[in-house]
C-alpha positions in Angstrom: 93.4 118.3 90.4 94.3 116.7 93.6 94.7 112.9 93.3 93.1 110.7 95.9 95.7 108.7 97.8 95.4 104.9 98.2 95.8 103.9 101.8 97.2 100.4 101.6 97.6 100.0 105.3 93.9 99.9 105.7 94.0 96.4 104.3 95.9 95.2 107.4 92.5 95.1 109.1 90.3 92.0 108.6 87.2 93.8 107.2 88.9 95.7 104.3 91.1 92.7 103.5 88.0 90.4 103.4 86.5 92.6 100.7 89.8 92.9 98.8 90.3 89.1 98.9 86.8 88.6 97.6 87.5 90.7 94.6 90.9 89.1 93.8 90.7 85.4 94.4 88.4 84.6 91.4 91.0 86.2 89.1 93.9 84.2 90.5 91.8 81.1 90.4 91.0 81.6 86.7 94.6 82.3 85.9 95.6 79.1 87.8 93.1 77.0 85.8 94.2 78.3 82.4 98.0 78.1 83.2 97.7 74.6 84.6 95.9 73.3 81.5 98.4 75.0 79.2 101.4 73.9 81.3 100.2 70.2 81.5 99.5 70.2 77.7 103.1 71.4 77.0 104.6 69.2 79.6 103.0 65.9 78.6 102.2 66.4 74.9 104.6 69.0 73.4 107.9 68.7 75.3 110.3 66.1 73.8 111.3 62.8 75.4 114.4 63.1 77.5 117.4 61.3 76.0 118.5 59.7 79.3 115.3 59.4 81.4 112.8 58.7 78.7 109.1 59.5 79.3 109.5 59.1 83.1 111.1 62.5 83.4 107.8 64.2 82.8 106.9 63.9 86.5 109.3 66.8 87.1 106.7 69.2 85.6 104.6 68.5 88.7 107.4 67.6 91.1 109.6 70.7 90.7 106.8 73.3 91.0 105.2 71.6 94.0 108.6 71.3 95.7 109.5 74.9 95.2 106.1 76.1 96.4 106.3 73.9 99.5 109.4 75.7 100.6 108.3 79.2 99.5 104.9 79.0 101.3 106.7 78.1 104.5 108.9 81.2 104.2 105.8 83.3 103.6 104.2 81.7 106.7 107.2 82.6 108.8 107.1 86.1 107.4 103.4 86.6 108.4 104.2 84.9 111.8 107.0 87.3 112.4 104.8 90.3 111.6 102.1 89.0 113.9 104.5 88.6 116.8 106.1 91.9 116.3 103.0 94.1 115.7 100.3 91.9 117.2 98.2 92.1 114.1 95.2 89.8 113.8 95.4 89.4 110.0 98.9 88.0 110.1 98.0 84.9 112.1 95.0 84.4 109.8 97.2 84.5 106.7 99.6 82.0 108.2 96.7 79.7 109.0 95.3 80.1 105.5 98.6 79.2 103.9 99.5 76.1 106.0 97.1 73.6 104.4 98.3 74.5 100.9 101.9 74.2 101.9 101.3 70.8 103.5 99.6 69.7 100.2 102.5 70.8 98.1 105.0 69.1 100.5 103.0 65.9 100.3 102.8 66.1 96.4 106.5 66.8 96.3 107.3 63.6 98.2 104.8 61.5 96.3 106.0 62.7 92.8 109.6 62.4 94.0 108.9 58.7 94.9 107.3 58.1 91.5 110.4 59.7 89.8 112.9 58.0 92.1 111.7 54.4 91.5 112.7 54.2 87.8 115.7 56.5 88.3 117.2 55.1 91.5 115.4 51.7 91.7 113.8 52.6 95.0 110.7 54.4 96.1 112.5 56.1 99.0 116.0 56.6 100.2 117.2 58.6 103.2 118.7 61.2 100.9 119.4 64.6 102.5 116.9 66.5 100.3 114.1 63.9 100.7 114.6 63.7 104.4 114.6 67.5 104.9 111.5 67.7 102.7 109.8 65.1 104.9 110.7 67.2 107.9 109.0 70.1 106.2 105.8 68.2 105.8 105.9 67.3 109.5 106.4 71.0 110.3 103.3 71.9 108.3 101.3 69.1 110.0 102.6 70.2 113.4 101.5 73.8 112.7 98.0 72.6 111.8 97.8 70.3 114.8 99.0 73.0 117.1 96.5 75.5 115.8 93.6 73.1 116.1 94.5 72.0 119.6 94.3 75.6 121.1 90.8 77.0 121.5 91.9 80.7 121.7 92.8 81.9 118.2 95.3 84.5 119.4 97.1 82.0 121.5 97.0 79.5 118.7 98.5 82.1 116.3 101.4 82.9 118.7 102.2 79.2 119.2 102.1 78.6 115.5 104.2 81.6 114.9 107.0 80.3 117.1 106.9 77.0 115.4 107.0 78.7 112.0 110.0 80.9 112.8 111.9 78.0 114.4 111.1 75.6 111.5 112.0 78.0 108.7 115.7 77.1 109.2 114.8 73.8 107.4 114.1 75.6 104.1 117.7 76.6 103.3 118.7 73.1 104.4 116.4 71.6 101.7 117.5 74.1 99.1 121.3 73.6 99.6 121.2 70.0 100.6 122.5 68.8 97.2 125.4 71.2 97.5 126.3 70.6 101.2 126.1 66.8 101.1 126.7 63.9 98.6 123.1 63.0 97.6 121.4 61.0 95.0 119.1 63.9 94.2 120.1 65.9 91.1 120.9 69.6 91.2 118.7 72.3 89.9 117.9 72.2 86.1 117.1 76.0 86.1 119.5 78.5 87.7 119.8 82.2 87.8 123.6 82.0 87.3 123.9 79.7 84.3 122.0 78.6 81.2 119.2 76.1 81.6 120.1 72.4 81.0 116.8 71.5 79.3 115.2 72.1 76.0 113.2 75.3 75.5 109.8 73.5 75.4 110.7 71.7 78.6 111.7 75.0 80.2 108.5 76.6 79.0 106.3 73.9 80.4 108.2 74.0 83.7 107.9 77.8 84.1 104.2 77.8 83.2 103.5 75.1 85.8 105.5 77.1 88.4 103.4 80.2 87.8 100.3 78.1 87.8 101.2 76.9 91.3 101.8 80.5 92.4 98.4 81.5 91.1 96.7 78.6 92.8 98.4 79.3 96.1 97.3 83.0 96.1 93.8 82.1 95.0 93.2 79.4 97.6 94.9 81.4 100.4 92.7 84.4 99.7 89.6 82.2 99.6 90.5 80.4 102.8 91.5 83.5 104.7 88.0 84.9 104.0 86.5 81.9 105.8 88.9 82.3 108.7 88.0 86.0 109.0 84.3 85.2 109.0 84.8 82.6 111.7 87.0 84.7 114.0 85.0 88.0 113.5 81.6 86.4 113.6 80.4 88.6 116.4 81.2 91.8 114.5 78.4 93.8 113.0 79.9 93.9 109.6 80.1 90.1 109.4 76.4 89.7 109.9 75.8 92.0 106.9 78.5 90.3 104.8 76.8 86.8 105.2 73.3 88.0 104.6 
């Protein structure tokens, strides 16, 4: 029997992707909800108290995942932007626009939770540390992308302008990641590494990893949900949109 091939490239068009996103985003939202509840329960009620930092260290279960996602989302934005510029695909710009608000949210949460962690550890809410400063620049890049997109009426021109900013600004991501290695900073190094054993208890590590995956699931869910709204807005004159909203 001849098997039916799956033509994945058809999802590069807004209409098929709109339908696919509608089927997928509730599943990712459900996973994000469950994993967040489990991760927070382990992080704040099961994981032991840190011998050096006491109970204050628990902010890292929110700080580390949001910091990682703020960087990763920008890289994905730059990827979609590059695809959009290279192949002039409409969906690429829509995906970058859908990801930007979530990236800005995670960058903001990273800075706020970092301040809450830094006050008892360093004795100050803010220091012009290399990692903190470069993370602040990342937040400004997100806000600049959103402001640039909203200031240009033509969506295709807005996508191209935002794409240029994304590709230029992505150089800041490795600066954030390697800042604790390249410069003498107050910020501690990574607690979890691919090249060495973790420096935290197994329950701490479990809570951390679950929260990281929860942030991934949330990002995918909200990006798929938001891109559906963007597609409806930009394709509102298409015949299929009128049937979709009826």
